Phi, psi and omega in degrees: 000128183304320184290350181233034183043050170084269192276131179248333182212156180206141173287128186287162175275158175303146019272357178290158183284143170254126183252115179303136179091342178268152174272356172107203181264156176306137182234061181136279181284161168287140180231128177224172177246127185246138175279171182298335181273001179092358179276151177278137186265158180281167178306138177090344180274146182263133178197198179275136177282125179237151183224157171202158180150174184295339180264009179257137182306146177275350179154173179264132182289133177054035179219073183299328179295314179296323178294319180294322181279331188274343184233145176211124178053037178084001180253143174273130182271118185281338186085355177268145176256140180185193180212167174237139177272181184297337179269359178091005179284134184264137174235139177268139176242352177154181175259134183302322181292340182267349181301132180270127179255096182261092179059036180095343175275127181267128181240124175276116181299330180295322179298316180293321176306314184296323178292314179302320182293342176282345179290132185298338182268348186271123177265319178214157177200162171210127179261145182204168177268136173240148183300143176225133186298328182255322185272347185093300177221155175230155182278131177225164179209149168255133181235134171250117181283152175294151181303128180084353182268158176219150177196150177260164176304314181298318180299317181290320177299317178297321179299314179294320183299334179284344186241353184213163177298153183306321184291348179268349182287126179301127179278340178226127175237122177258127176266124182226166179280336177206158179283128177297136180240160177281184183299331181271002181087002180266152174292131179231105179290321183290126181087358182293323179301315180294319180299327182265006178078023180257001186253000000 
């Protein structure tokens, strides 16, 4: 992260433990998990990852709006959602801006991606929010099937429903030959619904 001179966490070398799925221990700045009310959360709770320390920017020059949004109680807000375990290892669960708000239920698209990728016919996928007139947003996904594999929208929805709450099941699944990417070649969940004509 540019605002923290690059590295914020690292999985340690032996003899310390390496935990699969974790980004590791803080590697420079202090790292905590903050709730929506600005309080720091206990181990295992999910919230926004916040950082502070001598290697973290003191603010944005000539941008009071960005400073007001970027800092809270002396902590820099990364925009990443995650948790810390009892040993201090940090895990990412998604980007706050990408969280799907389905009628007040918060859905991490990354969590749904991981479930979709467990389906034997799915080669690639991306989950995203699409506009819904009553709920605000609904869960949708683009799926690229493995070569020679086949699956229907209903089969994939049933597969997800066995592993997640009903509100996390994609209501719309688009089958495509490749995952749509942004101008920089990166996957962009935000704005994908509009790009695909679902917004």
